[in-house]
N, C-alpha and C positions, 0 to 999 in steps of 0.2 A: 778292546773293552766291549764287554756285553752291555745291550741295552737292558733297561729294567723291565720293558715293557709297558703297556697300558693296562692298568687295574681295570677289572671288568666291573662296573657297578650299576647297580639298578638306575641311578640317576642319569648315568650316560645312556643307557638304553632307552629310558622313558622319554628321553630328548627328541628321539626319532619320530617320525611322523607315524600317523596311525591308518594302520590298515592289516590287512591278514598276512601272515608269512607265506612265501612261496613253499610249496610242499611237492616232494618227489615219490611219495609213497600212494599205494592204490587202497581203496576200501571205504565203506560207508561213512566212517567218523573222521578221516583225515583232514576234512575242512573244519574240524572243530578244536579250537586249541584247548578247550577244556578236556575233551577225550584223551589228546595228547598228554597233557599233564597228568591226567590220572593214569595212563599207561605206565607212567615213570614209577608209580608206586611213593609218592613223595607223602611226608606227613601234611595235614590239612593246612596248617599254617604256612609251611614253605610252598605247598602246592598253591594257595592263594596268591601268595606274592608272586611267584613264577607265572602264574596266569595272567595278573594284571600287569606285569611287565611285557609279556609277549603280545597282549592285545593292544599294548601302546607303541608296538614296533611295527615299522613299515618294511618288511623284508624286501619287497620287489624292487626297492631304489638302493638297498644297501650295496657296499662294496664287498668283495670277499672277506677283506678283514674284519668288517662290521658283521657280516653273517657268521663268521669265526668267533668272534666276540660274544655274539649272542648265543651260541652253541657251547661255549665256554662258561657262561653264565649258567645256563641251564644244566650243564654237566658238573659245575662245582655244586649246585644244589642237590644234584642227583647222587653224586659218587663220594662226596666228602672226602675221606682219607685216600681214597683211590684217585683223586685229582690233583694236578700240578698246574702251577703257571708261574711265570718269573718272579713272583714274590715267595715261592716256596724253596725251602733251605736245599732242596737236594734237586732242583730243577737242573741246573747245569750238569750235574751227574747223569742224570737221565738223557739230557741232549746228547752229551759225548759219549754215547754208546757204540756208534757205527762204525765198522771197520774203517771206512775212509773219512777223513777229516772234511772232506768237500760235503758230506751228507750231516754235519753237524749244524743242523737248521734250527732256529729257535722258533717251535711251534707255539700257536696262540696258546695252546694249552696241551697237557697230556691226560689222557685217561687210562688208568692201569685196571682192566677188569678184572674181577676175580672168579668169574664164572660164566658160562655161555650166556646166562640171562642179563649179566652185565653188558656182555658184548652187544646183545641183542638191543638194550637200552640205549648204549651208546651209537649204534647205528641208527636206531629211531631218531634221535636227536639230530644228528647231522644230515639225516635225510629229510627230515620234515623242516628243517630250518634252511637247507640248502647250502649247508657249510662244506668247504672241501675237507678231505681227511686223508690220512694215510695210515697205514697198518705196519706195525713192526714186529718180527720175532726176534730174531738175534742182531739185525742190521748189517749181515755181512755183504750184502749187494752194494756195490760201489756206485750205481747209478743214482744221481741226485733226484730228490724227490720220490723214488720208489718206496722207500722205508723210512721217509721223512718228509717233514712239510715245514715250511716257515710261517710266518705270521698271518698268512691267508688260510690256515687251517688247523685243524685238531689232529694230534697224533694219538692213535689208539696203539697203546704200548702193551704187548701180550705177555710181559715178563711174569705176572702173576699166575698165569696159566700154566704152571709146571708139574703137572700131574705125570707120575710113572708109575702105573697100576697094574699088576698081572691080572688076568681073569683067573676064574677056579681051576683049569688045568693048566696054566702058565704057557698056553699055545699063542696067546694073544696079549700085547701090552698097550694099555690107553696111554697115549703121549701128548702132553699139552704142549701147544705151540711156543710157549714161552721157555722152553727147554733147550739149551745148548747140548750137542752130542755128547759131550764129555759127562755131563751129570747123568744123562740116560744109560750110558754104557757103565758108568760106575754102580748105579743103583742095580741094573740087570746083572752085572758081573757076580753079585752076591749070591744070587741064584742059579749061576752057571749058565745064564743065558746072554744074548745080546740081540740086535737087530740089523738088518741091512741099513746103514746110514752113512753118515758123512766121515769122510776119511780125515779131517781135521776137527779137533775135539770142540773148538770155540763157535763152529758154525751152528746157528739156530736151526731148530727143526723145520719151521714153518716155510720160508722160503724155499728152501732146499727140496722139501718134499713136493711142493707144488710145481718146482721147475722139472722134476723127474728124479735128479737125484743120482750122480754116479758114486759107485761104492768100490771098494777093493775086490769084492769077489762077485762082479757083476756075470761073469761067464757062467757062474752056479745059479745066481738068484735073479738076474735081469736087474733092473732099475730099481732104486730104493722104492720109488713109489709103486711099482708093480707088486710090493710086498704088503702094501695097505690093504687090510680086509674091509675097513669102514671109515668114513669120515662124518665127524658132526660138524655142521656149517650153520651159520647164521646167513640167511638170505637177505637181500636188499630190501625186502619188506617186513624185516626183523624176525621173521619165522624161524625156528631151530628145526632141522631135520637132518636125517641120517642120509648118507648115499654109500651105496654098497652094490654088490652084483645082484641082490634081489630087489631093493627098493632105490629108486631113483637112479637106475644104471647108466642112463646117459650122463648123468652129473658126475657119478662115479668115475667114468671113463674120463671126463673132461678135466677133472681134478688131477689126474695123473700125468701133469706136466702141462697143463693149460694155464697156470699161473693164478694170477689174483683176480680173475674176471668174472666170478660167480658169486663170491660171498666170502665171508671170514670164517675160516676153519677154526674150531675151538678144541677139537680132539682128533688124533689120528689112532685109529687101532691098528696095529702092527702085528703081522706075524712075526714070533721070536724065533730063532734058531740058537743052537748050543754055541756058547763061549768056547768053543774047541781050540786045541792047540795047533798052532801054526809056525811057520818059519818066516823070519824077515831080517833084512840086512840093507844097509844104505850105504852106498859108496860117493865119494867126491872125486871128480877128474878134472884135470887141468884143461884149459882151453884147447890145446894141440891135440886133445883124444877126441874132440867132438865129432870128426868125420869118421872115425872109428865106431865111436857110438851110434851114429845113424845107420851105418851099415849092419850093426849088430841088431839095431832096432828092427830093421827089414826082416832079418832072419828071425828074430823073435816074433814077430807078427805071425809068420807062418807056424812056427812052433806051438804057440799059444792057441792055435786053432785045434790042436789035438791034444791039449791038457787044459781042462776048465778049472784047476786048481789054481792057475798061475795069474798074477796080478803084477802090475809094474808101475812104477812113477819115474818120470824122466824129465828135469827141469833143469834149462839153461841159463845163466845169469852171466853177467860181464865178466866175471873173474873164475868162474868155475860151473861145472855141470854137477848135478846130482843124479843118481840111478837108485831106486830101491826096489828090491824084489821082495816080493809078498806072496807067499805061497800057503794055501789054505790046511795044508797038510804038515805034520811035524818032521819033515824032511829036510835036512840040511843041505844046502846047495844042489837043488835037483837040476837034472839034465836039460829042463826048457830053457834055463838061463845061461847054459855053457857059452853061447856066443859073446857073453860079456866077461866071462870069468879071467880071460888072458889080457884084458885091456888094462894097461898099468892105470892105478888109481892112487891118490895122495892120501888118502885117510878114510876111516870109516866115520860116517856121521851117526849112524846107527850100529852097533855091532851085531854080528850074526847071533840071532837069537831064537830059540823055540821057546815060545810062551803062548798064552791064549789070546784071544782078539782084544780084550782088555789092556794087557801089556802092549799089544800093536798099537791101540789108540793113543796110549800114554807116550809110545816111542816117537809117534808123529805129531804130538801136541804142540811142540816148538818149531816145527818145520815151516809154517807159514808166519812171516813177519806181522808182528802185532803192535809196532812201534807207531807213534803219532806220524801220519802222512796222509796226503791226499792220493787216491788210487783210480785206476780205472782198467777194464778187462776188455778183450774181444775173444770170440769164438768162432771156429771154421771147422766142421768136419769133412775130412777128406780120407781117400784110400791111400794105401802106402805107395810111395814112389821116391826114390834116393834121389832122383834128380830133383825133384820137387823140394826135397828137404835141404839139398845143396844150395840152391838158388835162393830160396827164403830164407834160409841161415844168413847167407851172404847180405842179404837186405836186412836181416835183423843187426849183424854186426854193424852196418852203416848207421843205423838208426840209433842203436845203442850208443855208439861214440858221439852221436849228433846231440841226443838229448841230455847225456852227461856234461857235454861241452857247454850246451845253451842254458840248461837251467837244473842242472845237477840230479837230472832225474835217472832213474834205473829201471830198465825193460827187461823183461824175462820171456823166455820161449818155451812153452810147455808142450810135451807129447803125452796124450792120454789114450792109451789102447783101449780099443772096445770090440770085442770079438763078434764073430757070427753066431758064437753059442751064446753070448749076451742078448743079441737080438731075437734068438729064437726063445729065450726064456721069457723075454718080454711078451711075446707073442704068446706063449702058452698060459701066462698068468692074465690073460685077458686083453693085452694089448694096451696102448696109450697114445694119445694124440701125436706124438713125435712121427710115427709113420717111418720107422727106422728101415734103411736099405739093409738087405739081408747080407752083408759082406762084413770081412775083417776091415776095421777102420781106425782112425786117429781123430779125437776130439780134440784137436789143436786148440790151446788157451794161452793167452798172454796177458801178463800183468805189467802195468806202468805205475811206479810211484814218484811223487816228487812234493816240494815243500809248499810253493806260493800258489795262491789263488790267480795270480796273474799270468801263470803258465797254464792254466787249466786248458785252454784252447790248443797250445801247442802240443801238450801231452795226448790229448785225444786225437789230433791230427797223425801224431806219431804211431800210436797204438792201431788206429785205423789203416794206416799205410803198412805195417806189419800184416794185419789181418788179409788186406788185399793182396799182399804179396803171394801168401799162403794160397789164396783163392785162385790166383791167376795161374801159379806155377803148378798147382794141382790139376786144374783144367788143361794147361797145357800138354801135361803128361797123361791125360786120360783118367786122372784120379779124384775129379771134383765129386762132391756130394753137397746136396741142398741144405743139411741140418746146419743150424745156428743154434748152439745149445744154450738154453735159458739162463742156467746157473752160472756160465762163464760170459754171457754176451753183454753188449753194452747198447745204450738207448738209441744208437744210430743204426742198429741191425733190427731187420725185419724177421723178428725170432718166430713168430706165429705163421708168417707167411712162409717160413722154410719148411713148416710141416706138411705143405702141399695143398692144393685147392680142396681136397676132399676132406682133410681135417679141418681145415679152416673154416669151411662152410658148417660141418657139424658143430664146431666150436660156438659158431654164431649163433646156430639154433638153440643149443643150450642155453646159451646167456640170455636169449630172448625168451625162452619159456621160463627160466628161473629167475630172471631179473627184468621183467617186462617194463619197468620204468628206468631201467639202464643206469641205476644209482652208481654202479661200478664202473661205468664208463665216462658219466658225466660229473660225479663228485670225487671220486678217487683222484687224488693228487697227480699221481704219474704210475706208469707200470709199463710191462708189456701187454698193452690193453688191446682188444678186438677193435676198438674204434680207430686204432692207429695201425693196424696190421694191413 
């Protein structure tokens, strides 16, 4: 049963003691409530009421819930129809968006900005009043509190920032963070174009891009973030700036994998590529073929070093394995996958198809489970080692059996090839904070899903144990790598620390330069934050 929440009223707020609110922004007028209210662009009558209420509120002694209530009161007056709370008819629908049910947290209120200016005002409100906040693009991140917040804060939901606009020569598309990749691909396909982006259509643009973004054709284009021409971003002081190779270039670099540490991105200007024809096929294998698939994977990793058109998906679940071949040219059954062709498979889950990249996106639209469940992930990059695969897979079998028995959990084991050509493409396109090792590698990722909150700790322990097995066995056979890929990592992993001391120091410098009051470290609810690295 959901609570109805506490309605935010002027009477409740006026009952608080009298003193000036705690403020995080810098500037000559930030100690002036009247100036703060004026910045919000309210009508005179509403501004007068809000000003009186704020001047009657003592923020320095308020709890986080009370600060959030105050921020919600001001947000309600500011945003009108772009504001939701527990009394709104569609509040529950907007809470229950995140991929993992564990992230269905009942925020004090939700703001749905319709423009960068609206985002600026929302950030001005939470910053001035010292309220916790979270930002959500698509909500695919399964870590609790990263794209969600409970009654202690305000959720800034980017859903209405759903622009997909081509520039004059169609070489760049402006994409709003409220989009999911399926919508972007569909709109661009009508112009014969696409972008380097998510392999699953329901993934949101924002978090994916800020984590770096693995794509089908990374060997040709690098990471998705490497293909961003410019970011429009709202900083902690509520100013709106662009970050690109010519302007604020240090911030531009940091945003290509540095996460949510620097501001709220309100527009991604991304290079377009042709929605060209390609070949793809997906096969399902019985568990007794898994060792042969690992052996083929080792051979494929070498072959893919000499064929930048090749991409592959390999995922193991308790009852079966799936392998998908994705080739950027319209060539059926190319030689780069020959080591897989003779391994017996049970069926095609995606038929052998020559189609364009939008057809590819649609074919994979249903691969990721979207059913109601609690979820968690883990990420460990490593070089290829057959012995490491065999030993960590043995651990996987034990853990998978145990979680199924203990709490009906389902554990998966995922192989994600990333070639040295992909690393070089990232470097050629200006580089990013991940500081990737220039070798062929696997960005191992695992997902666990389960039903009940009482098993949250057991599920996290299980997936952490599997990740640790991959790390230990990789290092045992000389295949260890430092990277923990942000898009697939969990909150227990030191993602930013895995980028190396040099990148971490640069990221800290950028944070201090563009967010001197450290709004995104102090008030942001959770995330892969520099303050925790």
